C-alpha positions as CSV (number, residue, x, y, z in Angstrom):
1,M,104.9,91.2,106.1
2,T,107.4,93.7,107.5
3,V,110.5,94.2,105.4
4,E,113.7,93.4,107.3
5,G,116.2,94.7,104.8
6,Q,117.0,95.6,101.2
7,H,116.5,92.1,100.0
8,D,112.9,92.2,101.1
9,I,112.4,95.6,99.6
10,D,113.9,94.5,96.3
11,G,111.7,91.4,96.3
12,I,108.5,93.4,96.8
13,L,109.6,95.9,94.1
14,N,110.4,93.2,91.6
15,A,107.0,91.6,92.1
16,G,105.3,95.0,92.0
17,R,106.9,95.8,88.6
18,V,105.6,92.6,87.2
19,V,102.0,93.0,88.2
20,A,102.0,96.7,87.2
21,R,103.3,95.8,83.8
22,V,100.6,93.1,83.4
23,R,97.9,95.5,84.7
24,D,98.8,98.2,82.2
25,A,99.1,95.8,79.3
26,M,95.6,94.4,80.0
27,L,94.0,97.8,80.5
28,S,95.5,99.0,77.2
29,A,94.2,95.9,75.4
30,V,90.6,96.3,76.4
31,E,88.3,96.9,73.5
32,P,84.7,96.2,72.6
33,G,84.0,92.7,71.2
34,M,86.7,90.9,73.2
35,T,85.8,88.5,75.9
36,T,87.1,88.7,79.5
37,A,88.7,85.3,78.9
38,E,90.7,86.7,76.0
39,L,91.8,89.6,78.2
40,D,92.8,87.2,81.0
41,H,94.8,85.0,78.5
42,L,96.9,88.0,77.6
43,G,97.6,88.6,81.3
44,A,98.4,84.9,81.9
45,Q,100.9,84.8,79.0
46,L,102.7,87.9,80.2
47,L,102.9,86.7,83.8
48,D,104.4,83.5,82.5
49,R,106.8,85.3,80.3
50,L,108.0,87.4,83.3
51,G,108.5,84.3,85.5
52,A,105.6,85.1,87.9
53,K,102.7,83.0,89.1
54,S,99.1,84.1,89.4
55,A,98.5,84.7,93.1
56,P,94.8,83.9,93.1
57,R,95.5,80.6,91.3
58,V,98.3,79.5,93.6
59,T,96.5,80.7,96.8
60,Y,92.8,80.0,96.2
61,N,92.7,77.9,93.0
62,F,90.9,80.8,91.3
63,P,89.6,79.9,87.8
64,G,91.6,82.6,86.0
65,A,95.0,84.2,86.1
66,T,93.5,87.6,86.9
67,C,90.2,88.9,88.2
68,I,88.2,90.9,85.7
69,S,85.0,92.6,86.9
70,V,82.5,94.4,84.6
71,N,79.8,97.0,85.5
72,E,77.7,95.5,88.4
73,E,80.6,93.2,89.3
74,A,82.8,94.9,92.0
75,A,85.5,92.3,92.5
76,H,86.8,88.8,91.9
77,G,85.1,88.5,88.5
78,I,85.9,85.2,86.7
79,P,87.2,85.6,83.2
80,G,84.9,83.9,80.7
81,D,82.7,84.4,77.7
82,R,81.3,87.8,78.8
83,I,81.8,90.2,75.8
84,I,83.1,93.6,76.7
85,Q,80.9,96.3,75.2
86,A,81.4,100.0,74.5
87,G,80.6,102.0,77.6
88,D,81.4,99.1,80.0
89,V,83.3,99.8,83.2
90,V,86.0,97.2,83.3
91,N,88.2,96.5,86.3
92,V,91.4,94.4,86.1
93,D,92.9,93.1,89.4
94,V,96.4,91.5,89.0
95,S,98.3,89.8,91.8
96,A,101.3,87.5,91.5
97,E,104.1,85.7,93.3
98,L,107.7,86.2,92.1
99,D,110.6,84.6,93.9
100,G,108.6,84.2,97.1
101,Y,107.2,87.7,97.2
102,F,103.7,88.8,96.4
103,A,102.3,92.1,95.0
104,D,98.8,93.2,94.2
105,T,97.4,95.9,91.9
106,G,94.4,97.0,90.0
107,G,92.9,99.6,87.7
108,T,89.6,100.4,86.1
109,I,88.6,102.0,82.7
110,A,85.4,103.1,81.1
111,V,85.4,101.7,77.5
112,P,84.8,104.6,75.0
113,P,82.4,106.0,74.3
114,A,81.3,106.2,77.9
115,A,78.9,108.4,79.9
116,R,80.6,111.2,81.8
117,V,79.6,109.6,85.2
118,K,81.7,106.5,84.4
119,A,84.8,108.5,83.6
120,K,84.2,110.5,86.7
121,L,83.9,107.3,88.8
122,C,87.2,106.1,87.5
123,H,88.9,109.4,88.1
124,A,87.5,109.7,91.7
125,T,88.6,106.2,92.6
126,E,92.1,106.8,91.3
127,L,92.2,110.0,93.3
128,A,91.0,108.2,96.4
129,L,93.9,105.8,96.1
130,K,96.3,108.7,95.8
131,N,94.8,110.4,98.8
132,A,94.8,107.2,100.9
133,I,98.5,106.5,100.1
134,T,99.5,110.0,101.5
135,E,98.1,108.8,104.9
136,A,100.2,105.7,105.0
137,R,103.1,106.6,107.3
138,A,104.7,104.7,110.2
139,G,102.8,105.5,113.4
140,A,99.7,106.8,111.6
141,P,96.2,105.3,112.4
142,I,95.2,102.8,109.9
143,N,91.7,104.3,109.8
144,R,93.0,107.5,108.2
145,I,93.3,105.5,105.0
146,G,89.6,104.7,104.9
147,Q,88.8,108.3,106.0
148,A,90.7,109.7,103.0
149,I,88.9,107.3,100.7
150,Q,85.5,108.1,102.0
151,R,86.1,111.8,102.0
152,T,87.2,111.6,98.3
153,A,84.2,109.5,97.4
154,R,81.7,111.9,99.0
155,A,83.4,115.0,97.4
156,H,82.7,113.5,94.0
157,G,79.2,112.3,94.7
158,F,80.0,108.5,95.1
159,K,79.7,105.9,97.8
160,V,82.2,103.4,99.1
161,I,81.7,99.7,99.2
162,M,82.0,99.0,102.9
163,N,82.5,95.2,102.9
164,L,85.6,95.3,100.6
165,A,88.9,96.3,102.0
166,G,92.7,96.4,101.5
167,H,95.1,94.1,103.3
168,G,98.6,93.3,104.3
169,I,100.7,91.4,101.7
170,G,104.3,90.2,101.1
171,R,105.0,86.6,101.7
172,S,101.5,85.6,100.9
173,L,98.6,87.3,99.1
174,H,96.6,88.2,102.2
175,E,98.3,88.9,105.5
176,E,97.9,91.1,108.6
177,P,96.7,93.8,108.8
178,E,93.5,92.6,107.3
179,G,90.4,94.8,106.8
180,I,91.9,98.1,105.8
181,A,88.5,99.7,105.2
182,C,87.3,102.0,102.5
183,F,85.6,104.2,105.2
184,Y,86.4,105.8,108.5
185,D,86.1,103.2,111.2
186,R,86.4,105.0,114.5
187,L,86.7,101.7,116.3
188,D,89.8,100.7,114.4
189,T,92.7,101.8,116.7
190,R,95.5,100.0,114.9
191,R,98.5,102.0,113.7
192,L,100.8,101.5,110.8
193,Q,104.2,100.0,111.5
194,L,107.5,100.9,109.8
195,G,108.2,98.5,106.9
196,Q,104.7,97.0,106.7
197,V,103.7,96.0,103.2
198,L,100.1,96.8,102.3
199,A,97.7,96.6,99.4
200,I,95.5,99.7,99.5
201,E,92.4,99.4,97.3
202,P,89.5,101.8,97.4
203,F,86.2,100.7,95.9
204,L,83.9,103.5,94.9
205,S,80.4,103.0,93.6
206,T,77.3,104.8,92.2
207,K,74.6,103.0,94.2
208,S,75.8,100.1,96.4
209,T,77.5,100.2,99.8
210,Q,77.6,96.4,100.1
211,V,78.3,93.5,97.7
212,K,77.4,89.9,97.9
213,E,78.8,86.7,96.3
214,A,77.2,85.6,93.0
215,D,76.1,82.1,92.2
216,D,79.5,81.3,90.7
217,G,81.0,81.3,94.3
218,W,83.6,84.0,93.4
219,T,82.2,87.2,91.8
220,L,81.2,90.0,94.2
221,V,78.2,92.0,92.9
222,G,76.2,95.0,94.0
223,H,72.8,96.3,92.8
224,P,72.1,95.3,89.2
225,E,72.4,98.9,88.1
226,N,75.4,99.7,90.2
227,L,78.7,100.6,88.8
228,S,81.9,100.4,90.8
229,A,85.6,101.1,90.3
230,Q,88.8,99.9,92.0
231,F,92.4,101.1,91.9
232,E,95.1,99.4,93.9
233,H,98.7,99.7,94.8
234,T,101.1,97.7,96.9
235,I,103.2,99.9,99.2
236,I,105.9,99.7,101.8
237,V,105.3,101.9,104.8
238,T,108.2,104.3,105.8
239,R,108.4,107.3,108.1
240,G,107.7,109.6,105.2
241,A,106.0,109.0,101.9
242,P,105.5,105.2,101.3
243,I,107.4,103.3,98.6
244,V,104.9,102.4,95.9
245,A,105.8,99.1,94.3
246,T,103.2,99.0,91.6
247,L,103.6,102.3,89.7
248,S,103.4,102.2,85.9
249,E,106.8,102.1,84.2
250,A,106.4,105.6,82.9
251,C,105.9,106.8,86.5
252,G,108.6,104.6,88.1
C-alpha cells in the first residue's frame, strides 16, 4: 500500500510495534530443550493479548501463529515437535494484522554455545538489512536494495538465497511491489514511490542460493548442511530515511 495520511502511518506503526514486541519476546525465550511449538504458543498468546491476528493464519491458513525455521530451514517453518538444541540457528518470522493494517518482521539467533560462523551469519544478515534500508528512498531504484544485501553478504563470506524476497505490505500481507530481491537484478527497473510500505528481508546462507518446498507443503529448505539467517523490518518510504515500523522498543 501507499500511505495516504497520518491515519495510515499510525496504523502501520501500531501493527509494527505489536509484531516487533512478539518477535523480541520469542527470540528472548529461545532455549535448548523447548519445542518450536512451545515457542509459537508464546507468540500466539502475546498476539492475542495485544489484540492482533496472525497474518499467515488469516491469509493462508498456515498451521501456526508464527513461522519458526531452524538450521537447514530457511523460511516458513511450521512450529511443531522439533526440539531446539544448543548451537541451532533459529529464525522467528512474525506477521500480524491489527485494525486492518499488516506488519511483518523477523530475526535470527544462534543458540549458545554456537560456532563463530553462526554468530557471524546472524550479524552479517542483520547488517545487510540495515544497509538495505538506507537505500529505500522515494525515487530510488528497487534493485539497490538487493545490491546492498548482496554486497554485504559477499563482504562477510556468505551467499544470498535468490528465490526468497521482500514484498509490499500494508492492507494485506503480500502486496506490490513483489519480488524485492536479495541480489542485484539489473533487469528490475522499478523505482520506489513516496509512501510505499515495504517488508525488506535479506536471507543470507552458508551454502545454498536456492531453496525448495519440503514435503510438508510449507517449509522452504536448502542443502541439508546449509545454515541461513533472516532479518526483516516493515518500513514506510519517505524522501529521506524511511520510517521503520518494527524497531525494538528499546530502539523506538
